[in-house]
C-alpha positions as semicolon CSV with decimal commas, in nm:
position;residue;x (nm);y (nm);z (nm)
1;M;1,631;6,590;4,610
2;T;1,958;6,613;4,423
3;K;1,907;6,603;4,047
4;L;2,042;6,291;3,880
5;K;2,356;6,342;3,673
6;T;2,406;6,001;3,505
7;A;2,052;5,897;3,402
8;R;1,700;6,023;3,343
9;V;1,426;5,817;3,501
10;P;1,055;5,848;3,593
11;A;0,984;6,032;3,918
12;A;0,882;5,709;4,088
13;L;1,234;5,570;4,036
14;E;1,437;5,884;4,118
15;A;1,496;5,792;4,483
16;D;1,633;5,448;4,396
17;F;1,851;5,591;4,120
18;A;1,979;5,874;4,341
19;E;2,094;5,618;4,595
20;A;2,245;5,408;4,316
21;E;2,433;5,713;4,187
22;K;2,595;5,754;4,529
23;V;2,685;5,388;4,550
24;V;2,833;5,371;4,200
25;S;3,014;5,705;4,237
26;R;3,173;5,577;4,557
27;Y;3,269;5,260;4,372
28;F;3,435;5,444;4,084
29;S;3,606;5,694;4,314
30;D;3,848;5,423;4,418
31;Q;4,034;5,405;4,087
32;V;4,402;5,328;4,037
33;A;4,584;5,316;3,702
34;D;4,932;5,161;3,699
35;P;5,076;5,158;3,344
36;N;5,402;5,013;3,479
37;R;5,207;4,696;3,562
38;G;4,957;4,731;3,280
39;T;4,660;4,747;3,515
40;I;4,356;4,965;3,577
41;E;4,171;4,891;3,901
42;I;3,838;5,026;4,026
43;A;3,742;4,943;4,386
44;G;3,995;4,664;4,378
45;E;3,853;4,516;4,054
46;R;4,068;4,506;3,742
47;Y;3,921;4,675;3,430
48;V;4,029;4,680;3,067
49;L;3,988;4,975;2,832
50;V;3,883;4,883;2,477
51;R;3,835;5,116;2,178
52;A;3,463;5,157;2,116
53;A;3,487;5,129;1,735
54;S;3,668;4,795;1,757
55;L;3,361;4,644;1,923
56;S;3,119;4,790;1,672
57;V;3,170;4,930;1,322
58;E;3,522;4,788;1,281
59;F;3,412;4,446;1,408
60;F;3,128;4,437;1,152
61;T;3,373;4,542;0,877
62;L;3,619;4,268;0,974
63;V;3,350;4,000;0,969
64;E;3,228;4,124;0,627
65;K;3,579;4,071;0,488
66;L;3,599;3,723;0,639
67;Y;3,271;3,621;0,475
68;G;3,362;3,774;0,138
69;P;3,164;3,960;-0,129
70;G;2,792;3,908;-0,159
71;R;2,750;3,777;0,197
72;K;2,702;4,098;0,391
73;G;2,370;3,986;0,541
74;E;2,520;3,661;0,674
75;A;2,822;3,849;0,811
76;H;2,609;4,102;1,001
77;D;2,386;3,828;1,147
78;F;2,693;3,646;1,273
79;A;2,846;3,966;1,418
80;R;2,521;4,065;1,593
81;N;2,479;3,724;1,753
82;I;2,839;3,710;1,877
83;L;2,831;4,064;2,020
84;F;2,490;4,022;2,187
85;D;2,577;3,689;2,350
86;L;2,909;3,827;2,474
87;A;2,760;4,151;2,610
88;H;2,464;3,970;2,771
89;A;2,703;3,736;2,954
90;I;2,927;4,027;3,063
91;G;2,622;4,222;3,187
92;K;2,506;3,927;3,402
93;S;2,858;3,873;3,538
94;D;2,916;4,242;3,619
95;A;2,574;4,266;3,790
96;N;2,639;3,960;4,003
97;A;2,982;4,087;4,117
98;F;2,861;4,444;4,180
99;H;2,553;4,336;4,375
100;A;2,767;4,118;4,599
101;K;3,036;4,382;4,650
102;M;2,788;4,662;4,726
103;N;2,547;4,432;4,919
104;L;2,243;4,512;4,702
105;T;1,937;4,284;4,743
106;D;1,628;4,480;4,632
107;P;1,556;4,413;4,260
108;V;1,489;4,780;4,175
109;A;1,803;4,892;4,365
110;R;2,003;4,626;4,182
111;L;1,857;4,742;3,848
112;A;1,920;5,111;3,928
113;A;2,290;5,047;3,974
114;G;2,316;4,924;3,615
115;P;2,241;5,244;3,420
116;I;2,460;5,448;3,661
117;L;2,749;5,204;3,617
118;F;2,671;5,207;3,243
119;S;2,736;5,581;3,229
120;H;3,049;5,565;3,450
121;S;3,202;5,293;3,235
122;G;3,142;5,480;2,908
123;W;2,877;5,262;2,746
124;A;2,596;5,518;2,722
125;F;2,373;5,760;2,907
126;V;2,036;5,604;3,001
127;D;1,696;5,776;2,968
128;I;1,412;5,556;3,104
129;D;1,058;5,627;2,979
130;E;0,767;5,666;3,222
131;R;0,583;5,380;3,048
132;S;0,838;5,138;3,192
133;H;0,716;4,875;3,435
134;P;1,013;4,689;3,593
135;T;0,857;4,409;3,796
136;P;0,981;4,055;3,876
137;D;0,717;3,882;3,657
138;E;0,615;3,835;3,294
139;N;0,475;4,191;3,280
140;Y;0,825;4,335;3,309
141;T;0,890;4,605;3,051
142;L;1,155;4,873;3,019
143;L;1,141;5,145;2,753
144;Y;1,460;5,351;2,740
145;D;1,698;5,554;2,521
146;H;2,077;5,561;2,502
147;P;2,137;5,918;2,384
148;Y;2,515;5,872;2,363
149;S;2,556;5,505;2,272
150;F;2,921;5,423;2,200
151;E;2,816;5,195;1,912
152;S;2,610;5,455;1,725
153;D;2,883;5,714;1,780
154;A;3,140;5,478;1,626
155;W;2,931;5,438;1,308
156;L;2,859;5,808;1,283
157;Q;3,228;5,899;1,327
158;E;3,315;5,657;1,047
159;G;3,056;5,828;0,828
160;R;2,872;5,500;0,766
161;K;2,498;5,451;0,773
162;A;2,366;5,113;0,890
163;D;2,073;4,921;0,740
164;T;1,966;4,785;1,079
165;P;2,011;4,894;1,443
166;V;2,376;4,859;1,555
167;C;2,371;4,904;1,937
168;I;2,400;4,531;1,992
169;M;2,630;4,530;2,296
170;N;2,426;4,802;2,466
171;A;2,114;4,585;2,431
172;G;2,297;4,272;2,542
173;Y;2,473;4,424;2,844
174;S;2,164;4,606;2,978
175;S;1,937;4,301;2,940
176;G;2,201;4,080;3,103
177;W;2,231;4,320;3,400
178;C;1,850;4,344;3,446
179;E;1,808;3,969;3,409
180;E;2,053;3,913;3,695
181;S;1,882;4,187;3,900
182;F;1,529;4,042;3,870
183;G;1,613;3,672;3,841
184;Q;1,418;3,614;3,518
185;P;1,512;3,590;3,147
186;L;1,507;3,929;2,974
187;V;1,595;4,050;2,629
188;A;1,641;4,405;2,495
189;I;1,579;4,498;2,130
190;E;1,681;4,827;1,970
191;V;1,389;4,960;1,764
192;L;1,533;5,304;1,670
193;C;1,901;5,376;1,605
194;R;2,094;5,696;1,527
195;A;2,338;5,498;1,309
196;R;2,043;5,413;1,086
197;G;1,928;5,775;1,065
198;D;1,678;5,784;1,355
199;D;1,681;6,070;1,605
200;C;1,763;5,842;1,901
201;C;1,870;5,494;2,004
202;R;1,560;5,345;2,166
203;F;1,527;5,004;2,331
204;I;1,244;4,785;2,458
205;M;1,321;4,522;2,721
206;A;1,088;4,239;2,823
207;P;1,083;3,863;2,879
208;P;1,165;3,681;2,553
209;T;0,815;3,534;2,535
210;R;0,654;3,879;2,563
211;I;0,894;4,097;2,362
212;D;0,692;4,091;2,038
213;E;0,376;4,178;2,231
214;Q;0,547;4,472;2,405
215;I;0,672;4,607;2,073
216;E;0,320;4,589;1,930
217;T;0,188;4,774;2,238
218;Y;0,448;5,045;2,191
219;L;0,360;5,084;1,823
220;A;-0,006;5,118;1,918
221;D;0,094;5,411;2,142
222;E;0,324;5,557;1,874
223;P;0,157;5,484;1,537
224;A;0,373;5,745;1,363
225;L;0,675;5,522;1,426
226;A;0,520;5,213;1,262
227;T;0,703;5,268;0,932
228;R;1,035;5,347;1,103
229;I;1,053;5,061;1,352
230;R;1,162;4,780;1,126
231;G;1,447;4,541;1,081
232;Y;1,465;4,438;1,446
233;Q;1,505;4,073;1,533
234;L;1,516;3,856;1,841
235;P;1,884;3,786;1,925
236;D;1,991;3,438;1,829
237;F;2,082;3,359;2,189
238;F;1,717;3,385;2,293
239;A;1,592;3,222;1,972
240;R;1,816;2,925;2,046
241;K;1,706;2,924;2,408
242;R;1,341;2,930;2,306
243;I;1,399;2,643;2,065
244;E;1,587;2,452;2,334
245;E;1,297;2,499;2,573
246;E;1,053;2,384;2,309
247;L;1,273;2,085;2,232
248;R;1,303;2,005;2,602
249;A;0,927;2,022;2,641
250;A;0,884;1,807;2,330
251;R;1,141;1,561;2,464
252;D;0,962;1,541;2,800
253;D;0,632;1,485;2,623
254;L;0,791;1,225;2,397
255;E;0,938;1,043;2,696
256;R;0,598;1,045;2,862
257;R;0,433;0,907;2,550
258;V;0,709;0,649;2,509
259;R;0,653;0,530;2,865
260;S;0,280;0,511;2,797
261;R;0,328;0,333;2,467
262;T;0,582;0,097;2,618
263;A;0,325;-0,006;2,874
264;D;0,073;-0,060;2,595
265;L;0,325;-0,254;2,389
266;R;0,381;-0,496;2,673
267;D;0,012;-0,580;2,653
268;T;0,009;-0,611;2,272
269;N;0,347;-0,776;2,219
270;E;0,201;-1,123;2,196
271;R;-0,058;-1,006;1,945
272;L;0,212;-0,846;1,731
273;R;0,415;-1,167;1,735
274;S;0,105;-1,352;1,623
275;E;0,044;-1,099;1,344
276;I;0,406;-1,133;1,230
277;A;0,368;-1,510;1,221
278;D;0,045;-1,473;1,022
279;R;0,213;-1,232;0,782
280;E;0,502;-1,473;0,729
281;R;0,252;-1,752;0,664
282;V;0,065;-1,533;0,412
283;E;0,392;-1,438;0,244
284;R;0,480;-1,806;0,210
285;Q;0,136;-1,874;0,067
286;L;0,175;-1,579;-0,171
287;E;0,509;-1,714;-0,287
288;T;0,350;-2,055;-0,339
289;T;0,054;-1,898;-0,519
290;Q;0,280;-1,702;-0,753
291;R;0,478;-2,016;-0,830
292;L;0,158;-2,211;-0,892
293;E;0,023;-1,932;-1,113
294;S;0,337;-1,957;-1,327
295;L;0,296;-2,333;-1,343
296;G;-0,072;-2,280;-1,416
297;R;0,000;-2,060;-1,716
298;L;0,243;-2,323;-1,843
299;A;-0,009;-2,600;-1,775
300;G;-0,281;-2,407;-1,958
301;G;-0,065;-2,367;-2,265
302;V;0,038;-2,732;-2,264
303;A;-0,324;-2,844;-2,213
304;H;-0,442;-2,629;-2,504
305;D;-0,193;-2,787;-2,745
306;F;-0,256;-3,131;-2,599
307;N;-0,630;-3,092;-2,648
308;N;-0,575;-3,042;-3,020
309;L;-0,386;-3,371;-3,033
310;L;-0,652;-3,547;-2,825
311;G;-0,920;-3,407;-3,052
312;V;-0,748;-3,567;-3,352
313;I;-0,722;-3,903;-3,173
314;M;-1,080;-3,898;-3,049
315;G;-1,214;-3,776;-3,382
316;Y;-1,043;-4,033;-3,603
317;S;-1,111;-4,318;-3,359
318;S;-1,480;-4,220;-3,368
319;I;-1,478;-4,218;-3,749
320;L;-1,315;-4,560;-3,755
321;Q;-1,568;-4,694;-3,505
322;R;-1,842;-4,598;-3,752
323;R;-1,671;-4,776;-4,038
324;V;-1,553;-5,093;-3,857
325;P;-1,827;-5,350;-3,776
326;S;-1,880;-5,415;-3,407
327;A;-1,796;-5,783;-3,457
328;D;-1,452;-5,695;-3,589
329;P;-1,177;-5,745;-3,322
330;M;-1,039;-5,402;-3,412
331;H;-1,362;-5,237;-3,298
332;S;-1,290;-5,309;-2,929
333;M;-0,939;-5,171;-2,979
334;L;-1,084;-4,850;-3,115
335;V;-1,312;-4,830;-2,811
336;E;-1,006;-4,860;-2,585
337;I;-0,832;-4,584;-2,781
338;T;-1,137;-4,360;-2,740
339;D;-1,159;-4,432;-2,366
340;A;-0,789;-4,361;-2,318
341;A;-0,821;-4,034;-2,505
342;T;-1,123;-3,944;-2,293
343;L;-0,924;-4,013;-1,976
344;A;-0,641;-3,794;-2,108
345;A;-0,896;-3,523;-2,188
346;N;-1,016;-3,535;-1,829
347;L;-0,659;-3,490;-1,710
348;T;-0,615;-3,186;-1,932
349;R;-0,936;-3,044;-1,786
350;Q;-0,771;-3,061;-1,445
351;L;-0,472;-2,874;-1,582
352;L;-0,704;-2,611;-1,727
353;T;-0,895;-2,578;-1,401
354;F;-0,566;-2,546;-1,216
355;S;-0,464;-2,264;-1,454
356;R;-0,814;-2,106;-1,429
357;A;-0,842;-2,124;-1,809
358;Q;-1,122;-2,381;-1,829
359;V;-1,435;-2,263;-2,008
360;L;-1,735;-2,380;-1,802
361;T;-2,037;-2,528;-1,975
362;M;-2,330;-2,529;-1,736
363;R;-2,612;-2,763;-1,839
364;S;-2,853;-3,018;-1,698
365;I;-2,672;-3,347;-1,637
366;D;-2,770;-3,676;-1,479
367;L;-2,539;-3,727;-1,182
368;N;-2,582;-4,105;-1,200
369;E;-2,479;-4,110;-1,565
370;T;-2,176;-3,889;-1,502
371;V;-2,056;-4,117;-1,222
372;E;-2,119;-4,433;-1,424
373;E;-1,919;-4,307;-1,724
374;L;-1,623;-4,219;-1,501
375;L;-1,609;-4,546;-1,302
376;R;-1,401;-4,739;-1,557
377;M;-1,127;-4,474;-1,550
378;L;-1,144;-4,448;-1,170
379;R;-1,084;-4,822;-1,134
380;R;-0,764;-4,786;-1,333
381;L;-0,669;-4,481;-1,131
382;V;-0,693;-4,630;-0,779
383;G;-0,477;-4,936;-0,849
384;D;-0,509;-5,310;-0,795
385;D;-0,467;-5,306;-0,415
386;I;-0,782;-5,097;-0,361
387;R;-1,137;-5,220;-0,411
388;L;-1,374;-4,972;-0,574
389;E;-1,746;-5,023;-0,508
390;S;-2,043;-4,817;-0,630
391;R;-2,407;-4,786;-0,535
392;R;-2,640;-4,573;-0,741
393;Y;-2,983;-4,426;-0,689
394;S;-3,246;-4,601;-0,901
395;G;-3,410;-4,288;-1,041
396;S;-3,280;-3,987;-1,233
397;M;-3,070;-3,722;-1,057
398;I;-3,070;-3,408;-1,271
399;V;-2,844;-3,124;-1,153
400;E;-2,732;-2,800;-1,317
401;A;-2,352;-2,813;-1,342
402;D;-2,049;-2,846;-1,567
403;A;-2,006;-3,218;-1,625
404;S;-1,626;-3,192;-1,646
405;Q;-1,615;-3,007;-1,314
406;I;-1,829;-3,272;-1,142
407;E;-1,596;-3,537;-1,287
408;Q;-1,303;-3,351;-1,137
409;V;-1,475;-3,340;-0,797
410;L;-1,525;-3,717;-0,810
411;M;-1,168;-3,780;-0,927
412;N;-1,016;-3,556;-0,658
413;L;-1,219;-3,720;-0,380
414;T;-1,128;-4,065;-0,511
415;V;-0,758;-3,986;-0,531
416;N;-0,772;-3,837;-0,182
417;A;-0,936;-4,158;-0,053
418;R;-0,675;-4,372;-0,230
419;D;-0,390;-4,176;-0,069
420;A;-0,550;-4,227;0,275
421;M;-0,511;-4,607;0,233
422;P;-0,139;-4,673;0,171
423;D;-0,189;-5,043;0,262
424;G;-0,501;-5,090;0,051
425;G;-0,871;-5,086;0,138
426;T;-1,213;-5,009;-0,005
427;I;-1,353;-4,694;-0,167
428;T;-1,730;-4,667;-0,198
429;I;-1,899;-4,420;-0,435
430;E;-2,273;-4,378;-0,373
431;T;-2,551;-4,157;-0,509
432;T;-2,874;-4,088;-0,319
433;V;-3,145;-3,821;-0,298
434;M;-3,252;-3,621;0,005
435;N;-3,621;-3,572;0,090
436;P;-3,731;-3,262;0,288
437;G;-4,016;-3,463;0,443
438;E;-4,242;-3,762;0,399
439;G;-4,450;-3,749;0,085
440;Q;-4,253;-3,460;-0,065
441;A;-4,037;-3,468;-0,378
442;P;-3,659;-3,485;-0,329
443;T;-3,481;-3,149;-0,349
444;H;-3,114;-3,244;-0,341
445;A;-2,884;-3,512;-0,475
446;R;-2,599;-3,652;-0,266
447;L;-2,274;-3,791;-0,404
448;S;-2,075;-3,973;-0,135
449;V;-1,715;-4,098;-0,145
450;S;-1,602;-4,301;0,157
451;D;-1,287;-4,497;0,239
452;T;-1,153;-4,733;0,503
453;G;-0,830;-4,539;0,546
454;I;-0,647;-4,370;0,834
455;G;-0,914;-4,103;0,899
456;M;-0,867;-3,750;1,041
457;D;-0,887;-3,579;1,378
458;E;-1,107;-3,272;1,441
459;Q;-0,821;-3,023;1,401
460;T;-0,732;-3,161;1,058
461;Q;-1,100;-3,162;0,953
462;S;-1,130;-2,792;1,046
463;K;-0,857;-2,703;0,793
464;I;-0,909;-2,967;0,526
465;F;-1,064;-2,728;0,271
466;E;-0,812;-2,445;0,325
467;P;-0,590;-2,375;0,022
468;F;-0,238;-2,520;0,055
469;F;-0,324;-2,726;0,363
470;T;-0,209;-3,084;0,328
471;T;-0,123;-3,376;0,555
472;K;0,097;-3,533;0,291
473;K;0,474;-3,527;0,297
474;H;0,663;-3,239;0,137
475;G;0,656;-3,273;-0,241
476;E;0,367;-3,523;-0,246
477;G;0,079;-3,275;-0,266
478;T;-0,002;-2,911;-0,334
479;G;-0,287;-2,881;-0,085
480;L;-0,518;-2,765;-0,367
481;G;-0,722;-3,081;-0,429
482;L;-0,991;-3,047;-0,164
483;S;-0,996;-2,665;-0,183
484;T;-1,067;-2,703;-0,556
485;V;-1,348;-2,948;-0,476
486;Y;-1,493;-2,700;-0,227
487;G;-1,478;-2,418;-0,483
488;I;-1,649;-2,621;-0,757
489;V;-1,927;-2,745;-0,530
490;T;-2,008;-2,405;-0,385
491;Q;-1,996;-2,245;-0,732
492;V;-2,289;-2,461;-0,847
493;G;-2,487;-2,392;-0,528
494;G;-2,396;-2,711;-0,343
495;T;-2,237;-2,800;-0,010
496;I;-1,980;-3,053;0,105
497;E;-1,965;-3,228;0,442
498;I;-1,710;-3,458;0,603
499;D;-1,741;-3,730;0,864
500;S;-1,421;-3,891;0,990
501;Q;-1,239;-4,030;1,293
502;L;-0,880;-4,139;1,336
503;G;-0,846;-4,501;1,230
504;M;-1,209;-4,515;1,112
505;G;-1,179;-4,386;0,755
506;A;-1,350;-4,079;0,607
507;R;-1,671;-3,996;0,420
508;F;-1,724;-3,690;0,198
509;D;-2,084;-3,598;0,105
510;V;-2,136;-3,360;-0,188
511;V;-2,493;-3,221;-0,184
512;L;-2,625;-3,057;-0,503
513;P;-2,968;-2,905;-0,570
514;L;-3,184;-3,107;-0,808
515;T;-3,334;-2,931;-1,109
516;E;-3,626;-3,003;-1,340
517;G;-3,586;-3,079;-1,707
518;D;-3,430;-3,332;-1,937
519;T;-3,060;-3,393;-1,985
520;L;-2,892;-3,401;-2,318
521;A;-2,842;-3,756;-2,435
522;S;-2,509;-3,908;-2,354
523;E;-2,253;-3,877;-2,628
524;R;-2,130;-4,230;-2,569
525;G;-2,233;-4,442;-2,867
526;Q;-2,388;-4,152;-3,059
527;D;-2,095;-4,145;-3,302
528;L;-2,216;-4,479;-3,438
529;Q;-2,570;-4,359;-3,505
530;P;-2,660;-4,254;-3,862
531;R;-2,736;-3,886;-3,902
532;E;-2,926;-3,687;-4,161
533;P;-2,681;-3,523;-4,407
534;R;-2,634;-3,148;-4,385
535;T;-2,630;-2,898;-4,674
536;E;-2,491;-2,583;-4,506
537;T;-2,154;-2,419;-4,580
538;V;-1,909;-2,391;-4,290
539;L;-1,605;-2,161;-4,281
540;L;-1,356;-2,360;-4,069
541;V;-1,068;-2,162;-3,908
542;E;-0,806;-2,366;-3,719
543;D;-0,429;-2,307;-3,696
544;S;-0,345;-2,668;-3,592
545;I;-0,281;-2,869;-3,911
546;G;-0,385;-3,208;-3,771
547;F;-0,698;-3,085;-3,599
548;R;-0,794;-2,877;-3,905
549;A;-0,772;-3,184;-4,130
550;L;-0,982;-3,389;-3,884
551;M;-1,252;-3,122;-3,864
552;A;-1,267;-3,099;-4,243
553;D;-1,317;-3,477;-4,264
554;L;-1,585;-3,481;-3,992
555;L;-1,778;-3,194;-4,147
556;G;-1,745;-3,342;-4,494
557;D;-1,875;-3,680;-4,372
558;D;-2,181;-3,502;-4,229
559;G;-2,255;-3,338;-4,564
560;Y;-2,136;-2,983;-4,490
561;T;-1,956;-2,780;-4,756
562;V;-1,628;-2,690;-4,587
563;L;-1,423;-2,374;-4,658
564;V;-1,086;-2,428;-4,484
565;A;-0,878;-2,136;-4,349
566;H;-0,548;-2,179;-4,164
567;D;-0,565;-1,843;-3,981
568;A;-0,781;-1,532;-3,936
569;N;-0,643;-1,342;-4,235
570;D;-0,711;-1,639;-4,463
571;A;-1,065;-1,659;-4,320
572;L;-1,132;-1,290;-4,393
573;R;-1,012;-1,335;-4,749
574;I;-1,250;-1,628;-4,801
575;A;-1,539;-1,442;-4,636
576;R;-1,494;-1,154;-4,880
577;Q;-1,433;-1,360;-5,196
578;H;-1,658;-1,667;-5,163
579;P;-1,946;-1,623;-5,409
580;G;-2,203;-1,832;-5,224
581;E;-2,362;-1,812;-4,880
582;I;-2,165;-1,898;-4,565
583;H;-2,392;-2,031;-4,293
584;V;-2,153;-2,092;-4,003
585;L;-1,816;-1,958;-3,892
586;L;-1,647;-2,238;-3,690
587;T;-1,329;-2,088;-3,543
588;D;-1,067;-2,161;-3,282
589;V;-1,047;-1,898;-3,006
590;V;-0,672;-1,881;-2,948
591;M;-0,486;-1,814;-3,272
592;P;-0,184;-1,603;-3,369
593;H;-0,233;-1,235;-3,452
594;I;-0,615;-1,222;-3,453
595;K;-0,816;-1,425;-3,201
596;G;-1,150;-1,591;-3,262
597;P;-1,383;-1,328;-3,106
598;E;-1,219;-1,046;-3,302
599;L;-1,235;-1,249;-3,623
600;A;-1,605;-1,317;-3,565
601;K;-1,677;-0,943;-3,539
602;L;-1,493;-0,876;-3,866
603;V;-1,671;-1,159;-4,050
604;L;-2,011;-1,042;-3,922
605;K;-1,945;-0,702;-4,077
606;E;-1,897;-0,874;-4,413
607;R;-2,176;-1,129;-4,365
608;P;-2,428;-1,023;-4,094
609;S;-2,634;-1,344;-4,123
610;V;-2,348;-1,584;-4,046
611;K;-2,377;-1,798;-3,728
612;V;-2,072;-1,837;-3,502
613;V;-1,936;-2,137;-3,311
614;F;-1,613;-2,110;-3,110
615;M;-1,375;-2,398;-3,033
616;S;-1,115;-2,389;-2,756
617;G;-0,935;-2,593;-2,495
618;Y;-0,916;-2,278;-2,282
619;S;-0,993;-1,911;-2,324
620;D;-0,917;-1,584;-2,149
621;E;-1,160;-1,406;-2,383
622;P;-1,522;-1,316;-2,284
623;L;-1,730;-1,530;-2,523
624;N;-2,051;-1,328;-2,512
625;L;-2,068;-1,230;-2,879
626;E;-2,419;-1,234;-3,027
627;T;-2,500;-1,268;-3,394
628;S;-2,718;-1,023;-3,585
629;A;-3,011;-1,260;-3,529
630;G;-2,968;-1,217;-3,154
631;L;-2,843;-1,572;-3,097
632;R;-2,555;-1,630;-2,859
633;A;-2,246;-1,777;-3,025
634;G;-2,202;-2,152;-2,983
635;F;-1,908;-2,306;-2,805
636;L;-1,727;-2,643;-2,822
637;P;-1,473;-2,722;-2,549
638;K;-1,180;-2,919;-2,690
639;P;-1,148;-3,210;-2,719
640;F;-1,499;-3,298;-2,832
641;T;-1,658;-3,594;-3,007
642;P;-1,818;-3,589;-3,352
643;A;-2,156;-3,615;-3,180
644;A;-2,089;-3,299;-2,979
645;L;-1,977;-3,118;-3,296
646;D;-2,288;-3,223;-3,485
647;R;-2,519;-3,133;-3,198
648;E;-2,373;-2,781;-3,147
649;L;-2,373;-2,700;-3,519
650;R;-2,735;-2,812;-3,554
651;R;-2,835;-2,606;-3,248
652;V;-2,675;-2,290;-3,384
653;V;-2,793;-2,335;-3,745
654;E;-3,149;-2,418;-3,645
655;G;-3,159;-2,150;-3,376
656;S;-3,265;-2,392;-3,104
């Protein structure tokens, strides 16, 4: 066989390359140069001669100047990408035209024509390694040298040494030609380069997805080259293509998931609309709640100050009732003043409950007595066009609760019944007990409020205890009345039931567990009873001038020695300087600068044996302070009567 002149290839490929050498030689033998027309034609195809250096070292130099100082790396990356993309496209185009012109169809024959044409056209001589495996699949690999690469020669002739391989167009053109020959994407990477100081210009060609793997395989065969083969990189053309393929696959997957999710969304659309409606309702409720909380804080502050005024009224009217004979016409007037102040105190309790600043006082109370004491005020509250009737259980009905809270429950239910009868009617308040069985003691008390009003349908009844739900016109109700009732009743371990029909009125049954034990005697009328004089010393701390003066009078009338302080600092001064014993610290909770609980701790450091009683219309402070004797501090919710004051002071002083 004739020895190849334009390439060196493995023995298995020599026959194909020998035939390709004949074909390409015949092609280039038909060459015509006509300077008068400015044309060079080979086999009827027009060619253009270009200086080798202008497409290599000089092109890199030009791009460096365009980028400016300090940007050499960016300039070389740009130049490499431009040259590779251009050469790869030219290689594919030349291969396509040559294969058609020379009628080449076999992939190896088509490939073989490339290196021969490469030599004839002045690009480089091609030396293909025996480890090459040119096949039309992903295992394709081509290991080859370009001993006389025009790009390396250009750098060497300029006397410049490159940092990275420079035979960019050689790699691009050869991979473009082979890609067209085998019909699959291929990329060639130069791993050794004479312009960088290596002894040859060596290339590895493979599919873009396998190129890194093929380089690693080559390095495993040639471990001595591991430190020299460096600085190579996948041409940007193939990096972009790989990214595009990944993006296309991601887009296809996204479209598939969108179609799937869209189908799911059709099924859940109604649920989402419902959730949005619920969220909007909650947001409206939150807005209302925030507004009510602001009003509540204002109401709490107003109620606190108002309680001080009511305390003065109730206190002095009680003192006058003691001093004015019952036969005197003024005595009944004083009773009316006391009742009016008590009604006002109940209203302030509602404000405090609304603001969540009410201090609860749980104790054993007689439900019958609580209802009876409130009836007079309720009759005034419902108006003249409504008849208020009451029926009470004959025996005692002792429950564990806060009396003021139970009063609020009764007032709210009564007001609700009144509003359900715009044209008048009858409200009936009844107390009964519930027996678990015949012959057994009653276990629960029942407080019922019924009306002859418009009644409610089942849907309204299902929501009646929900916060903010109301059937009243806008601006006529907050929707908190019955929800407050529900909260109070459940807090003391009770239940509430409703029975109503449209046009048939409504009945609310509050069921509370009965408890054993005796109730504290009613305060009504106790202010008129004579009491044994006291001898203890009380340190009174109150910032309200009027209420402070009243308290001093009440305590003085009962025989106490009173040390009066207008604030916490004044109280501390007295506690440190008073020569005698101080038995009780009676202090307001909410005061400027230092509050009652903090003052109590400071006084106890000075006088460990002192007993403590707090007074307040409301409190955000935890009132769990214990004295050195282990007794819990006493507490008086404002406004209070002289009887309540006397009873709490005696309890604390006597340790009962």
